[in-house]
C-alpha positions in Angstrom: -43.1 -16.6 -35.0 -42.9 -12.8 -34.5 -43.3 -13.5 -30.7 -40.4 -16.0 -30.8 -38.3 -13.5 -32.7 -38.9 -10.7 -30.2 -38.2 -13.0 -27.2 -34.9 -14.1 -28.7 -33.8 -10.6 -29.4 -34.7 -9.6 -25.8 -32.7 -12.6 -24.5 -29.7 -11.7 -26.5 -29.7 -8.2 -25.3 -29.7 -9.2 -21.7 -26.7 -11.5 -22.0 -23.8 -10.3 -19.8 -20.6 -9.4 -21.5 -17.1 -10.3 -20.4 -15.1 -7.7 -18.5 -12.7 -6.0 -21.0 -10.1 -5.7 -18.1 -10.5 -8.8 -16.0 -6.8 -9.3 -15.8 -6.3 -5.8 -14.2 -6.0 -7.4 -10.8 -3.2 -9.7 -12.0 -1.3 -6.7 -13.4 -1.7 -4.8 -10.1 -0.3 -7.9 -8.2 2.7 -8.2 -10.6 3.4 -4.5 -10.1 3.3 -5.0 -6.3 5.5 -8.2 -6.6 8.1 -6.2 -8.7 8.3 -3.5 -6.1 8.5 -5.9 -3.2 11.2 -8.0 -5.0 13.2 -4.8 -5.7 13.2 -3.8 -2.1 14.2 -7.4 -1.1 17.0 -7.5 -3.6 18.3 -4.0 -2.6 18.3 -4.9 1.1 20.6 -7.9 0.3 23.2 -5.6 -0.8 23.6 -4.4 2.8 26.5 -6.8 3.7 27.1 -8.0 7.1 30.5 -7.6 8.8 33.1 -10.3 8.7 34.4 -9.3 12.1 33.8 -11.7 15.1 33.6 -9.2 17.9 30.4 -8.7 19.9 29.5 -5.3 18.4 29.9 -6.5 14.8 28.0 -9.8 15.5 25.1 -7.9 17.2 24.9 -5.7 14.2 24.9 -8.8 11.9 22.2 -10.3 14.0 20.1 -7.2 13.7 20.6 -7.1 9.9 19.8 -10.7 9.4 16.8 -10.5 11.7 15.4 -7.5 9.7 16.0 -9.2 6.4 14.3 -12.4 7.6 11.3 -10.4 8.7 11.1 -8.8 5.2 11.5 -12.1 3.6 8.7 -13.6 5.7 6.4 -10.8 4.9 7.2 -11.1 1.2 6.5 -14.9 1.3 3.3 -14.3 3.0 2.3 -11.7 0.4 3.2 -14.2 -2.4 1.2 -16.9 -0.9 -1.8 -14.5 -0.5 -1.4 -13.5 -4.2 -1.4 -17.2 -5.3 -4.7 -17.7 -3.5 -6.0 -14.4 -5.2 -4.9 -15.6 -8.6 -6.5 -19.0 -8.1 -9.7 -17.4 -7.2 -9.3 -15.4 -10.5 -8.8 -18.6 -12.4 -11.9 -20.2 -11.0 -13.9 -17.1 -11.8 -12.6 -16.9 -15.4 -13.2 -20.7 -15.9 -16.8 -20.1 -14.9 -17.2 -17.2 -17.3 -15.6 -19.1 -20.1 -17.9 -22.1 -19.5 -21.0 -19.7 -19.5 -19.7 -17.9 -22.8 -19.2 -21.3 -24.5 -22.7 -22.4 -23.6 -24.1 -19.0 -24.9 -22.0 -19.4 -28.1 -23.3 -22.9 -28.7 -27.0 -21.7 -28.2 -26.4 -18.6 -30.5 -24.9 -20.9 -33.2 -27.8 -23.3 -32.8 -30.4 -20.5 -33.3 -28.4 -19.0 -36.1 -28.2 -22.3 -37.9 -31.9 -22.8 -37.5 -32.7 -19.3 -39.1 -30.2 -19.9 -42.0 -32.0 -23.2 -42.7 -35.3 -21.5 -42.7 -34.0 -18.8 -45.0 -32.5 -21.4 -47.3 -35.7 -23.3 -47.5 -37.4 -20.1 -48.5 -34.6 -18.5 -50.4 -36.2 -17.6 -53.7 -37.6 -14.3 -54.5 -40.7 -15.9 -55.9 -41.5 -17.7 -52.7 -41.1 -14.5 -50.7 -43.3 -12.5 -53.3 -45.9 -15.2 -53.2 -45.9 -15.0 -49.4 -46.5 -11.3 -49.6 -49.0 -11.2 -52.4 -51.0 -14.1 -51.1 -52.2 -11.9 -48.4 -56.0 -11.5 -48.3 -56.0 -7.8 -47.3 -53.7 -4.8 -47.8 -53.0 -4.6 -44.2 -51.9 -8.2 -44.1 -49.7 -7.7 -47.1 -48.0 -4.8 -45.2 -47.4 -6.9 -42.1 -45.9 -9.7 -44.1 -43.6 -7.3 -46.0 -42.5 -5.9 -42.5 -42.1 -9.4 -41.3 -39.8 -10.5 -44.1 -37.6 -7.3 -43.7 -37.4 -7.8 -39.8 -36.5 -11.4 -40.1 -33.7 -10.5 -42.5 -32.5 -8.0 -39.9 -32.9 -10.5 -37.1 -30.8 -13.0 -38.9 -28.0 -10.4 -39.4 -28.1 -9.7 -35.7 -27.8 -13.3 -34.9 -24.7 -13.5 -37.1 -23.2 -10.5 -35.2 -24.0 -12.0 -31.8 -22.3 -15.2 -32.8 -19.1 -13.3 -33.9 -19.2 -11.2 -30.7 -19.5 -14.4 -28.5 -16.6 -15.9 -30.5 -14.5 -12.9 -29.7 -15.4 -13.0 -26.0 -14.6 -16.7 -25.8 -11.2 -16.1 -27.4 -10.5 -13.2 -24.9 -11.6 -15.2 -22.0 -9.4 -18.2 -23.0 -6.3 -15.7 -23.2 -7.2 -14.3 -19.8 -7.3 -17.8 -18.4 -3.9 -18.6 -19.9 -2.5 -15.4 -18.4 -3.9 -16.2 -14.9 -2.4 -19.7 -15.0 0.9 -18.4 -16.1 0.8 -15.7 -13.3 0.0 -18.4 -10.7 2.9 -20.6 -11.9 5.3 -17.6 -11.6 4.0 -16.8 -8.1 4.5 -20.5 -7.0 8.1 -20.4 -8.4 8.7 -17.1 -6.7 7.4 -18.5 -3.3 9.6 -21.6 -3.7 12.7 -19.3 -4.4 11.8 -17.1 -1.4 11.4 -20.1 0.9 14.9 -21.5 0.0 16.4 -18.0 0.6 14.7 -17.9 3.9 16.1 -21.2 5.0 19.6 -19.9 4.1 19.1 -16.8 6.1 17.7 -18.7 9.1 20.7 -21.0 9.1 23.1 -18.0 9.0 21.2 -16.4 11.9 21.5 -19.6 13.9 25.2 -19.5 13.3 25.5 -15.9 14.7 23.4 -16.7 17.7 25.5 -19.8 18.5 28.6 -17.6 18.4 27.0 -14.9 20.5 25.7 -17.2 23.2 29.4 -18.0 24.1 29.9 -14.2 24.8 27.1 -13.4 27.2 29.3 -11.1 29.3 30.5 -9.2 26.2 26.9 -8.8 25.0 25.8 -7.3 28.3 28.7 -4.9 28.3 28.1 -3.8 24.8 24.3 -3.4 25.4 25.0 -1.3 28.6 27.3 0.9 26.6 24.6 1.3 23.8 22.0 2.0 26.5 23.9 4.7 28.1 24.6 6.4 24.9 20.9 6.2 24.0 19.7 7.5 27.3 22.1 10.6 27.0 20.8 11.2 23.5 17.2 10.9 24.5 17.6 13.3 27.4 19.0 15.9 25.0 16.1 15.2 22.5 13.6 15.5 25.3 15.1 18.8 26.6 15.0 20.3 23.0 11.5 19.1 22.4 10.3 20.6 25.6 11.7 23.9 24.6 10.0 23.7 21.2 6.7 22.8 22.9 7.0 25.9 25.2 7.6 28.0 22.1 4.5 26.6 20.6 2.5 27.3 23.8 3.7 30.9 23.8 2.6 31.3 20.2 -0.8 29.9 21.1 -1.0 32.3 24.0 -0.1 35.2 21.8 -2.8 34.2 19.4 -5.3 33.8 22.1 -4.6 37.2 23.5 -4.7 38.7 20.0 -8.2 37.2 19.4 -9.4 38.4 22.7 -8.2 41.9 21.9 -9.9 41.8 18.7 -13.1 40.6 20.3 -12.9 43.5 22.9 -12.4 46.1 20.1 -15.4 44.7 18.2 -17.5 44.9 21.4 -16.4 48.4 22.1 -17.1 49.4 18.5 -20.6 47.9 18.8 -21.3 49.8 22.1 -20.1 53.1 20.6 -22.4 52.5 17.6 -25.4 51.7 19.8 -24.8 54.9 21.9 -24.5 56.9 18.7 -27.8 55.5 17.3 -29.6 56.4 20.5 -28.2 60.0 20.5 -29.4 60.5 17.0 -32.8 59.1 17.7 -33.3 61.5 20.6 -34.6 65.1 19.6 -32.2 68.0 20.4 -34.8 70.1 22.2 -38.2 70.1 23.7 -37.7 66.7 25.4 -40.3 65.7 27.9 -39.2 64.4 31.2 -40.4 60.9 30.4 -38.3 61.0 27.2 -35.2 62.0 29.0 -35.8 59.2 31.6 -36.0 56.7 28.8 -32.9 57.9 27.2 -30.9 57.8 30.5 -32.1 54.2 31.2 -31.1 53.1 27.7 -27.7 54.5 28.2 -27.4 52.8 31.5 -28.5 49.5 30.0 -25.9 50.0 27.2 -23.2 50.7 29.7 -24.0 47.6 31.9 -24.6 45.2 29.0 -22.2 42.3 28.7 -20.3 42.4 25.4 -22.0 39.4 23.7 -19.4 39.4 20.9 -16.5 38.6 23.2 -16.3 34.8 23.2 -15.0 32.7 26.0 -11.5 31.5 24.8 -10.6 28.0 25.4 -7.1 27.2 26.3 -5.2 25.3 23.6 -1.6 24.3 23.1 -1.0 25.1 19.5 -1.9 27.9 17.1 -4.0 27.7 14.1 -1.2 26.9 11.7 0.1 24.2 13.9 -3.4 22.6 14.2 -3.8 22.6 10.3 -0.4 21.0 9.8 -1.1 18.4 12.4 -4.4 17.5 10.9 -2.7 17.0 7.5 0.1 15.0 9.1 -2.4 12.6 10.8 -4.2 12.0 7.6 -1.0 10.6 6.1 -0.5 7.9 8.8 1.0 4.8 7.2 1.9 6.8 4.0 4.9 8.8 5.2 8.1 8.1 3.2 11.0 6.1 4.7 13.4 8.7 6.1 16.6 7.3 4.4 17.4 7.0 0.7 18.4 3.9 -1.2 18.0 0.2 0.0 17.1 -0.1 3.7 16.4 -2.6 6.5 14.8 -1.9 9.9 17.4 -3.4 12.2 16.0 -1.9 15.5 12.2 -1.8 16.3 10.3 0.7 18.6 9.7 -0.1 22.2 10.9 -2.9 24.5 11.3 -6.4 23.2 13.4 -9.6 23.8 16.0 -10.5 21.2 14.9 -13.9 19.8 17.5 -16.6 20.5 19.4 -14.7 23.3 18.4 -15.0 26.9 18.4 -12.0 29.1 18.9 -9.7 26.1 16.2 -7.1 26.1 16.2 -3.9 24.1 14.4 -0.6 24.6 14.2 1.6 21.7 12.6 5.1 21.6 12.3 5.0 17.8 13.6 2.8 15.0 17.1 2.0 13.6 17.2 1.9 9.7 20.3 0.5 8.2 21.1 1.8 4.8 23.9 1.6 2.2 27.1 3.7 2.6 26.3 7.2 1.2 22.6 7.1 2.1 21.0 10.4 3.0 18.4 11.2 5.6 15.3 12.8 4.2 12.4 14.7 5.7 9.1 12.7 6.1 6.7 15.6 5.9 6.5 19.3 5.5 8.0 21.1 8.5 10.4 23.6 10.0 13.8 22.7 11.4 13.6 23.6 15.1 17.0 22.3 16.3 20.3 21.0 15.2 22.6 19.6 17.9 25.8 17.6 18.1 26.3 14.5 20.1 29.4 12.2 20.1 30.7 14.1 17.1 27.6 13.5 15.1 24.7 15.8 14.1 21.0 15.3 15.0 18.1 17.2 13.6 14.7 18.0 15.0 11.9 19.0 12.6 8.5 20.2 13.7 5.3 19.4 11.9 2.6 21.2 13.9 2.1 19.1 17.0 4.2 16.4 15.5 8.0 16.2 15.7 10.4 14.0 13.7 14.0 13.3 14.9 17.0 12.3 12.6 20.1 11.1 14.5 23.5 9.8 13.5 24.3 12.2 10.7 27.8 12.9 9.6 26.8 16.1 7.7 23.7 18.3 7.5 22.8 20.5 4.6 20.0 22.5 6.3 20.0 25.0 9.1 17.7 25.9 12.0 14.5 27.6 10.7 14.8 25.9 7.2 11.3 25.2 5.8 11.4 21.6 4.4 9.1 19.6 2.1 8.5 15.9 2.2 11.5 14.0 0.9 13.9 16.9 1.1 17.3 15.8 2.0 18.5 16.7 5.5 22.0 15.3 5.5 24.4 12.3 5.2 23.9 9.3 7.4 27.2 8.4 9.3 29.0 5.1 8.3 31.1 3.7 11.2 34.5 1.9 10.9 32.6 -1.5 10.7 30.8 -0.2 7.7 27.4 0.2 9.3 25.3 3.1 8.0 22.4 3.3 10.5 19.8 6.2 10.9 18.2 6.4 14.3 14.7 7.9 13.7 12.1 9.1 16.2 8.6 10.4 16.0 6.8 12.3 18.7 3.4 14.0 19.2 4.5 16.8 21.6 6.1 14.7 24.4 4.5 11.5 23.6 6.6 8.9 21.8 5.1 7.2 18.8 6.0 4.0 17.0 7.4 5.2 13.6 6.7 1.9 11.8 2.9 2.6 12.2 3.3 6.0 10.3 5.8 5.0 7.5 5.0 3.5 4.3 6.0 -0.2 4.1 
């Protein structure tokens, strides 16, 4: 009997307990869904133009294409979350089934112990059991057995209560998971209907534009000429900034070499002084004087070991530090515009879906915002240039070897040399007569052009 009691207690202590926060994953998914839904809802406030000219319709097409891309990503995320929640439901159901079996087993054993105690409930029976022992040692063991069995029965009762609480919590988690899945499915259906509406609207815009192929080419050629001139000015200013960085690096290299030479000369002087002190002032033998002269010649011809060979580099120490921190934030940099936004122009060369012979080449990204939106700095840096083009302001900010460019600003509230922090406001994004508020944003590493979408937080 004592062996069975010990075995049961060991079994009970090894039972796994339910996770107290098994719904944390669902709460995280709900938080992500709320943020994505907010971005989608805000982007829908960026109205399309009602004008039917080519420029306005191309802007509408870009906006609709950006919103459709966001909607598709959102729908993909929701479908993925539905699968995640379904897997969570399966896991919770298995845990609930296990806990229910453990509860039934605990109740069975508890009932058995209660029945045993009921059959031997009287004090007289317990005393008879104790005092009927043949030896004093046996009597002590029986007393200890009675006490341990009573404790064991209490622990059984507590285990049953604990399992009941765990079963109740697991049922609540299962209910919450099923409700979360139902909400996600409804959200996916709503997103799919909205996507169909946007796809239909996009087809209507495309149908209208296909009739204006000549006007499209003229408008794109105009935009391309404007972009080429702007990029030439950006390239020129960035080349100037890179040359400044090269000169700073060269000055740092020369300074370090000078410091190394001074250190070598100091070491040489110290060695000569040590040799002079070690030589006696008078009574030198010829051999001693010869040894001293040889040591001095060796010291004079010795190569300064402390002068390192300096490798050529393009940036100074501070630039390298800032560049390293910038690189570590790839994919986490803030969107360079405040308020709701949609990316309406992607980086690189690409064909416009639905329009033949319409190919775009973008050196950065175009981000459409709401009227009154502000351009903001993506990372700590220094304003290296502010220049005007077509009556609008453009700002270049250096982040070590990396350079960010903010174009199409109607007003700036910083100046050349200003030190900026991440999310500091640079200026107001221009809104044209059609109501389009578009920030053109570029990212470079020295002269190399980078895809900003890979660096910005989605």
